[in-house]
C-alpha positions, 0 to 999 in steps of 0.5 A, a space after each residue: 499500499 505504502 509503495 503504491 502511495 509514494 508511486 502515485 506522488 510522483 511526477 515526472 519531467 522531461 530529459 532531452 537526448 539526442 540520439 545519433 542515428 542515421 536509421 532514427 533520424 530518417 525515420 523521424 524526419 520522413 514522419 515529420 514531412 507525411 504529416 506536415 504534408 498532409 495538413 498543408 495538402 489535404 486539411 489545409 488545401 484540399 478541405 479548406 480547413 482555415 474556412 468555416 462552413 455553412 451547409 443549411 443551404 436554403 432553396 426554392 425551386 420554380 419549373 416549367 414544362 413546354 411542348 406539344 403531342 400527340 396521344 389518341 389522336 390528341 393533341 396534348 398541351 401542358 395542361 394535359 400531361 403535367 402534373 401538379 401544374 404548380 410547378 414546384 420541384 417535384 412534377 410529373 410528365 405523362 407519357 401514357 395514359 390508360 382511360 375508363 371513360 363513364 364509370 357509375 356507382 354500381 355493382 359489376 364483375 372484377 376484371 383481375 384475373 384473380 377473381 375468376 370464378 365458376 360459382 358463388 361459392 368461389 367468391 364468399 370467402 370475399 365478402 365484404 373484403 376490398 377487391 381490386 377496384 371496389 367491395 366485393 359481395 360474394 357472387 359470381 358473375 359473367 365478365 365475358 365470352 370466356 369467363 366469370 369473376 366476381 362481383 364488386 360493388 364500386 365505379 363500374 365498369 371496372 377498369 381494364 388495366 392491361 391494355 397495351 398502349 404506346 407512349 407519347 413520342 412527342 415527350 423527348 423534345 419537351 423542355 424543362 425550365 428551372 429556376 433556382 435561388 439559394 441562400 447560405 444564412 450563416 452568410 446571408 449570401 443569395 445567389 440564383 442559377 441565372 447568371 449575369 450573363 445571361 439573356 432574354 436571347 440567350 435563354 431563348 434559345 439555348 438547351 443545357 449540356 454538360 459541355 458548351 451550355 452548363 449554366 443553361 436553365 433549360 433542359 431537354 428531356 430526352 437529353 435529361 434522361 440520356 444524362 441519367 443513363 437510361 432508355 428513353 423507350 424504356 422509361 417512357 414505357 414504364 415510368 421512373 424516377 429522374 433525379 436533377 441535382 443541383 450542386 452549390 459548392 462556394 468558396 467565398 473567399 472567391 470572387 462572386 463570379 466563382 459561385 455557380 451551380 452544377 447540375 448532374 442526373 440520375 435515376 432514383 427509382 433504380 430498384 425498379 428496373 430489375 423488379 417485376 412487382 410494381 416496376 416503373 412509375 405510374 398513378 390513377 386520377 379521375 375526371 368528374 361529371 354529373 347527369 342531367 338526372 343528377 347521377 355522378 360519373 367519371 372518366 379514370 385515367 391510370 397514367 405511366 409517367 416521368 417523375 422529376 425531383 429537383 435536389 438542391 445540396 451545397 455549402 459555402 466556406 469563408 475564412 475563419 481565424 478559429 478554425 485556422 488556429 484549431 487546425 494549425 495547433 492540432 498539425 504542430 501537435 501531430 508532428 510530435 507523433 513522429 517521436 512516439 514511433 522512433 521512442 517505441 522502435 529505439 526501446 524495442 527493436 533497435 540494438 543498443 535499446 537498454 543504453 537508450 533506456 538507461 540515458 532516457 529514464 533516470 529516477 530521482 528521491 527527496 533522499 538524494 536531493 537532501 544530500 546535494 542540497 546538504 553539500 551545497 550548503 556546506 561550502 560554495 567553494 565546494 560548489 564551485 568545485 563540483 560546477 568545475 567538474 561536472 560537464 552534465 547539462 541536463 542533455 545526454 548524447 549518444 551514438 548509435 552506429 551499426 
């Protein structure tokens, strides 16, 4: 117990030992050089650790689609094929429609194959349960000349959604106009994707491309699909979700014209490409009408569409003294790692390790300190004599060659 107490109340102080060894010297300088290179090249130059960064980007997106297409001998305009109509950051361009007209509330046979039946007993297990397009009644009705299906209560006649139709090919040439404004609140910095060099004439004639018109805010649907590495014909047939990413990576220590948007494109519903269950993207909507006798009826539309999600991300950085000082202190402190590595090698792996240990570690007790103090008090002349005889400055140097 006493030994533990005395060991606890000890004090360690640094003792300098100069090791003249080519091996250790080279290792020490190489490690220091690597650490300094890392902090200068990666931390300060690449990562810009001298800046304070704002990643809480605030953004607004407004979109507009233009183009005319022909579908089922009808000319389709924006009001027909774009939904929702308010021009937000998420919108759909309809490529294919399956229409069921003049539906009214009533009783009729289901249209899905899984509800095929030969008599009522096949349908009783579905009583009061939701079917494909309504609530099943448990009766078996004739659907057509070749089969019977279970009766349902709902909008009749039931939709037949497996009809084959061709998509609207003109969609590939439709254009998407994107207006994006951003703000970095930490720096109160505002910017938009309409650069100062953009004019009204340029907007009316340009189309975005990755080489010549990287800042044009007008995109052809076919180009967006191609940049996302997708086949337009396949995508228009089943539908899908395409992401238009706008990135704002701004160094506010530079001029304002260096903070510009960058665009990238990707397929967001990639799982739909290799999944046979609910592939692509589709949805239903209805248009409601009223007969002269007051009966409601509707036209049901199943739409296959390409959905576009405009995603905005970014961060801005600006010089600040606090992160600069923190990273400089971290750099200077990390240089000391070379000393730790060299000590481990000297103490454990090189020839002469015992000699290095003897020079590096030395214990001094209170008794020895009192003894030397008494000698100093006895004779000033003795003190001067000892000083002349000693050449120990507290720093040891020993060579290691071999």
